[in-house]
C-alpha positions, 0 to 999 in steps of 0.5 A: 495479500496483508491484512488491515483493519480495511480488510477486516471490515470485509469486502462490502465495506471496503468497496463502500469506502472505494477501497479496492484489493488492488490498492497499495498502502503505504506507510512512511516515516521521516525519511529524505525523499530521494531514499524514498524514491530510491527504495520504491524504485527498487522494489517495484523493479524486484516484482516487475 
C-alpha cells in the first residue's frame, strides 16, 4: 500500500473520515477523457 498523508493519520482517524484501506486514490492531470479511460482499463486488466 502506498503511504499518503491519510495513511500517516493512522487507522482511527481514517475510519472517522470514512477512508477505507481498500480505497483507491486517483490523481489525474488535464488529459483527454478517452485517454484516461483507456489507461485505467489497461491498468485494471493487468491486475485482474
